[in-house]
C-alpha positions, 0 to 999 in steps of 0.5 A, a space after each residue: 268071171 269064168 265058171 269053175 269048169 272052164 277055169 279048170 279046162 284053161 288051167 289044164 290046157 296051159 299046164 299041158 302047153 307048158 309041159 309040152 314046150 318043155 319037152 319040145 324045148 331042146 336042151 343044150 349040149 356041151 362037148 368038152 374033149 378029152 386031150 388024151 382022145 383028141 388030136 390036131 394034126 397037119 400035112 404039108 407037101 414038099 419036094 419029095 415028101 410030106 411034112 407031117 406034124 401035130 398041135 397040142 389042144 389047149 382048151 376046148 368047149 362047144 355048145 349047141 342045141 339040138 334042132 337049132 343052128 347056133 353054136 358057140 365055144 372055142 377050140 384053142 391050140 398051143 401054137 408053141 406046141 407044133 411039132 414035125 419030129 425034126 428039131 431044126 425044121 421045127 425051129 424054122 417053122 416056129 421062128 419064120 412061119 408061125 412066129 409062135 413066140 409072138 402068136 401063142 394060140 390058134 383058135 376056132 370060135 363056131 358061131 353057127 352050123 348048117 345041118 343037124 346033129 343026131 343025138 345018136 349016130 353019125 351026122 355030117 354038118 358045116 360048122 361056120 366060125 372064125 379061125 384065128 392064126 398068126 394073129 389074124 381072124 378068117 371066117 371059114 366054113 369047116 366040114 365036120 362029122 359027128 358020131 354020138 353013142 351013149 358012152 362017147 362022142 367024137 368030131 372029126 374034121 379036115 380043112 385047108 389053111 392057105 397060110 401064105 395067102 393069110 400072111 405067113 411066110 413060105 419056108 421054101 428055099 433053093 432046094 426045097 419047095 413047099 405048097 402054100 396050103 397046109 392041110 389040117 385034120 382035127 379029131 375031138 373026142 370025149 365022154 358022154 356029152 
């Protein structure tokens, strides 16, 4: 049996270790974007011009622990919401390319990150995950910039989707030629995490 002083010392050390571990253990942070402050746009080079459009964010929530490389959650777009501003072109895009009546959602499920996220200021990281479009899942890594202030956060990404390589139809015809890759720009933002 330990003397009283030794038991007290052991208890104090254990208590100190517990407090230190609680102070060191990273807390999980959840980012929930505000749809009004967020956007997902796309651009596609075509003969003599570039087509610009946007998707509506359906739902999103991303969680991670500062100092760890694990991240999870989901970013879900409404595929049926894609618009370029020209009704005939949009109808063709939905019917022939996206087949959005059949594939209603486009999702990105992050699973790990490279780099670290500062809890204040700007951080540049790489987010790996599974991007599902047109019913097929593709692993990809997305370069992302995150800015965090005491009042809000914002994450921006730019990446390319080789939609033809991934099984979708190129809408080119005799008069119009479009590229096989579409550029995606994502801006997610919200209040204090």
